[in-house]
C-alpha positions as CSV (number, residue, x, y, z in Angstrom):
1,X,0.0,0.0,0.0
2,X,2.8,2.4,0.8
3,X,4.2,2.1,-2.8
4,X,1.2,4.1,-4.1
5,X,-0.4,7.4,-3.3
6,X,-3.7,8.9,-4.3
7,X,-3.0,12.2,-6.0
8,X,-5.1,14.3,-8.4
9,X,-8.0,11.8,-8.4
10,X,-5.9,8.6,-9.2
11,X,-3.7,6.1,-7.5
12,X,-0.1,6.4,-8.7
13,X,3.1,4.5,-7.8
14,X,5.8,6.4,-6.1
15,X,8.3,5.2,-8.6
16,X,6.4,6.6,-11.5
17,X,6.3,10.1,-10.0
18,X,10.1,10.5,-10.1
19,X,10.1,13.0,-7.3
20,X,7.4,15.2,-8.9
21,X,5.2,14.5,-5.9
22,X,7.2,17.0,-3.8
23,X,7.5,19.7,-6.5
24,X,4.3,21.6,-5.4
25,X,5.5,21.7,-1.8
26,X,8.8,23.4,-2.9
27,X,7.3,25.7,-5.5
28,X,4.2,26.8,-3.7
29,X,5.3,26.8,-0.1
30,X,4.8,24.3,2.8
31,X,2.2,21.6,2.8
32,X,-0.3,20.9,5.6
33,X,-0.1,17.3,6.8
34,X,-2.8,15.5,8.8
35,X,-2.4,11.9,9.9
36,X,-5.6,10.0,10.8
37,X,-6.8,6.6,11.7
38,X,-9.4,4.9,9.5
39,X,-11.4,2.5,11.6
40,X,-14.8,0.9,11.0
41,X,-15.0,2.6,7.6
42,X,-14.7,6.1,9.1
43,X,-12.1,8.4,10.4
44,X,-11.7,8.1,14.1
45,X,-12.1,11.5,15.9
46,X,-13.0,13.1,12.6
47,X,-14.6,16.2,14.0
48,X,-11.4,17.0,15.9
49,X,-9.3,16.5,12.8
50,X,-11.7,18.8,10.9
51,X,-11.3,21.5,13.5
52,X,-7.5,21.2,13.5
53,X,-7.4,21.3,9.6
54,X,-9.6,24.4,9.5
55,X,-7.6,26.1,12.2
56,X,-4.4,25.4,10.4
57,X,-5.8,26.7,7.1
58,X,-6.9,29.9,8.8
59,X,-3.4,30.4,10.4
60,X,-1.8,29.9,7.0
61,X,-4.4,32.1,5.3
62,X,-5.1,29.4,2.8
63,X,-8.3,28.8,1.0
64,X,-11.0,26.8,2.9
65,X,-11.8,23.2,2.0
66,X,-15.1,21.4,1.5
67,X,-14.1,18.7,3.9
68,X,-17.3,16.7,3.6
69,X,-16.6,16.3,-0.2
70,X,-13.0,15.4,0.6
71,X,-14.1,12.6,3.0
72,X,-16.3,11.2,0.2
73,X,-13.4,11.2,-2.2
74,X,-11.2,9.4,0.3
75,X,-13.9,6.7,0.8
76,X,-14.2,6.3,-3.0
77,X,-10.4,6.1,-3.4
78,X,-10.2,3.4,-0.7
79,X,-13.0,1.5,-2.2
80,X,-11.2,1.3,-5.5
81,X,-8.4,-0.6,-3.8
82,X,-10.8,-2.6,-1.6
83,X,-9.2,-1.0,1.5
84,X,-12.3,0.6,3.0
85,X,-13.0,-2.2,5.5
86,X,-9.4,-2.3,6.8
87,X,-7.8,-0.5,9.8
88,X,-5.5,2.1,8.1
89,X,-3.1,4.9,8.8
90,X,-4.0,7.7,6.3
91,X,-1.8,10.7,5.8
92,X,-3.4,13.6,3.9
93,X,-1.1,16.4,2.6
94,X,-2.8,19.6,1.4
95,X,-1.3,22.5,-0.6
96,X,-3.0,25.4,-2.4
97,X,-2.8,25.6,-6.1
98,X,-4.2,29.1,-6.3
99,X,-5.9,31.7,-4.2
100,X,-9.4,30.6,-5.4
101,X,-11.5,29.1,-2.6
102,X,-11.7,25.3,-2.5
103,X,-9.0,25.0,-5.2
104,X,-6.6,23.0,-3.0
105,X,-4.8,19.9,-4.1
106,X,-4.3,17.0,-1.8
107,X,-2.5,13.7,-1.8
108,X,-3.1,10.6,0.3
109,X,-0.7,8.0,1.6
110,X,-2.1,4.8,3.1
111,X,-0.5,2.2,5.4
112,X,-1.5,-0.4,8.0
113,X,-2.6,1.1,11.3
114,X,-0.9,-0.1,14.5
115,X,-3.0,-2.0,17.0
116,X,-4.9,0.3,19.2
117,X,-3.5,0.6,22.7
118,X,-1.3,-2.5,22.3
119,X,2.3,-1.9,21.1
120,X,3.0,-5.5,19.8
121,X,1.2,-6.8,22.9
122,X,4.2,-6.3,25.1
123,X,5.1,-3.9,27.9
124,X,5.8,-0.3,27.2
125,X,8.8,1.3,28.9
126,X,9.7,5.0,29.0
127,X,13.0,6.6,29.6
128,X,13.7,10.4,30.2
129,X,16.5,12.0,28.4
130,X,17.8,15.5,29.1
131,X,19.4,17.3,26.2
132,X,21.1,20.7,26.0
133,X,18.9,22.7,23.6
134,X,19.4,26.4,23.0
135,X,16.0,27.5,21.9
136,X,12.4,26.7,21.3
137,X,12.9,26.3,17.6
138,X,15.6,23.7,17.9
139,X,13.6,22.0,20.6
140,X,10.6,21.6,18.3
141,X,12.9,20.5,15.5
142,X,14.4,17.8,17.8
143,X,10.9,16.5,18.7
144,X,9.7,16.3,15.1
145,X,12.9,15.4,13.2
146,X,15.4,13.6,15.4
147,X,14.1,10.1,15.8
148,X,17.5,8.3,16.1
149,X,17.4,7.8,19.9
150,X,14.0,6.3,19.7
151,X,14.8,4.2,16.6
152,X,17.9,2.9,18.2
153,X,16.2,2.0,21.4
154,X,13.2,0.4,19.7
155,X,15.5,-1.9,17.8
156,X,17.2,-3.1,20.9
157,X,14.5,-2.9,23.5
158,X,10.9,-3.6,22.3
159,X,8.4,-0.8,22.8
160,X,10.7,1.7,24.4
161,X,9.8,5.4,24.3
162,X,12.1,8.3,25.0
163,X,10.7,11.5,26.5
164,X,12.7,14.8,26.1
165,X,13.4,17.0,29.1
166,X,14.3,20.7,28.7
167,X,15.4,22.8,31.7
168,X,13.1,25.7,30.7
169,X,10.1,24.1,29.0
170,X,10.1,20.9,30.9
171,X,9.2,17.4,29.7
172,X,7.7,16.9,26.3
173,X,6.3,14.0,24.5
174,X,8.5,11.7,22.4
175,X,7.4,10.0,19.2
176,X,4.1,8.9,20.8
177,X,2.4,12.3,21.2
178,X,0.8,13.4,24.5
179,X,1.8,12.6,28.1
180,X,-0.8,12.1,30.8
181,X,0.5,11.6,34.4
182,X,-1.8,9.9,36.8
183,X,-1.2,11.2,40.3
184,X,-3.8,9.1,42.0
185,X,-7.7,9.1,42.2
186,X,-8.9,11.4,39.4
187,X,-5.9,13.7,39.4
188,X,-3.9,14.1,36.1
189,X,-1.1,16.3,35.0
190,X,-0.5,17.0,31.3
191,X,1.9,19.4,29.5
192,X,0.5,22.4,27.7
193,X,0.4,22.1,23.9
194,X,3.6,23.4,22.2
195,X,2.2,25.1,19.1
196,X,-0.7,27.1,17.9
197,X,-3.0,24.1,17.2
198,X,-3.7,21.4,19.8
199,X,-3.2,17.8,19.0
200,X,-6.4,15.8,18.3
201,X,-6.0,13.4,21.1
202,X,-4.9,16.2,23.5
203,X,-8.2,18.0,22.9
204,X,-10.4,14.9,22.9
205,X,-9.0,13.7,26.2
206,X,-9.4,17.1,27.8
207,X,-13.0,17.1,26.7
208,X,-13.5,13.6,27.9
209,X,-11.8,14.2,31.3
210,X,-14.1,17.2,31.9
211,X,-17.2,15.1,31.2
212,X,-15.9,12.5,33.7
213,X,-15.2,15.0,36.4
214,X,-11.4,14.3,36.4
215,X,-9.1,17.0,37.8
216,X,-6.7,17.9,35.1
217,X,-3.9,20.4,35.4
218,X,-1.8,21.6,32.5
219,X,1.7,22.5,33.6
220,X,5.3,22.2,32.5
221,X,6.4,18.7,33.5
222,X,9.8,18.0,34.9
223,X,11.4,14.6,35.5
224,X,10.9,14.9,39.3
225,X,7.1,15.2,38.9
226,X,7.1,12.2,36.6
227,X,8.9,10.2,39.3
228,X,6.0,11.0,41.7
229,X,3.4,9.8,39.3
230,X,1.5,6.5,40.0
231,X,0.8,6.0,36.3
232,X,1.5,7.4,32.9
233,X,-0.4,7.3,29.6
234,X,1.0,8.1,26.1
235,X,-1.8,9.1,23.8
236,X,-2.0,9.6,20.0
237,X,-5.0,9.8,17.6
238,X,-3.5,7.0,15.5
239,X,-2.3,4.6,18.2
240,X,-4.9,5.4,20.9
241,X,-3.9,5.3,24.6
242,X,-0.9,3.3,25.8
243,X,-0.4,2.5,29.4
244,X,3.2,2.7,30.5
245,X,4.5,-0.1,32.6
246,X,7.9,1.2,33.6
247,X,9.4,4.7,33.9
248,X,13.2,4.9,34.1
249,X,13.2,1.5,35.9
250,X,10.3,2.3,38.2
251,X,7.3,0.0,37.9
252,X,4.0,1.9,37.4
253,X,0.4,1.0,37.9
254,X,-1.0,2.9,35.0
255,X,-4.8,2.8,34.7
256,X,-6.2,0.5,32.0
257,X,-7.4,2.7,29.2
258,X,-9.7,0.1,27.5
259,X,-12.9,1.9,28.5
260,X,-11.7,5.2,27.3
261,X,-10.4,3.7,24.0
262,X,-13.9,2.2,23.4
263,X,-15.5,5.6,23.7
264,X,-12.8,7.3,21.7
265,X,-12.8,5.0,18.7
266,X,-16.4,3.6,18.8
267,X,-18.0,3.5,15.3
268,X,-20.9,5.8,16.3
269,X,-18.6,8.3,18.1
270,X,-17.2,11.6,17.0
């Protein structure tokens, strides 16, 4: 599946494009990328993804999109390949072709989705790594681009995640998006979003926690706070919620997220 992309209304092999796929991104500016989970013949958390896409378009001052029409086109494209009934990771890239409203090209990459909440059915361990970083820009660059420590660890220790600690901005997520620290009872600590647009799972869990009466405080997390936590979740709109079993060698009793996962990704849900 990953050898083909859907672009300009047709499936095309990556080899046949000879690099032309990226030309619009270079000639017309940056692209907007949204990665979503396709489950039960629908996008999980679609309304949250829609809000994030629209917010990003406004921030970039790009033309608006008829997202309802886009979702129909995605379904038709998946049906052509008989993929609509599978669990998929779908990455949509948008870029404007002109200043006219709704005249925005998009391309779609499709791959198999990871099992929700179960990283290979084994324990998930977390390690905290402090790195000297001289500014917010390089900090964000490290988060989004430097995957070598995680890739190295994951090859040698199954399901190992690295969290990054900065002396000024505190602890931030690694390659599995948002961190939720369980401090006992219904108390949770989460880091504030780094950026102008919240992550989908970040916003959904905030809304869910409020509906459940949980006490959630957003604060800059440091390693010492994490060591006081009784449990830890790593959350992502593609992977769901993963309970961490061990933090820097300390065994945790992270709450089982199965009930929350059911509500989050249920076919009749948002």
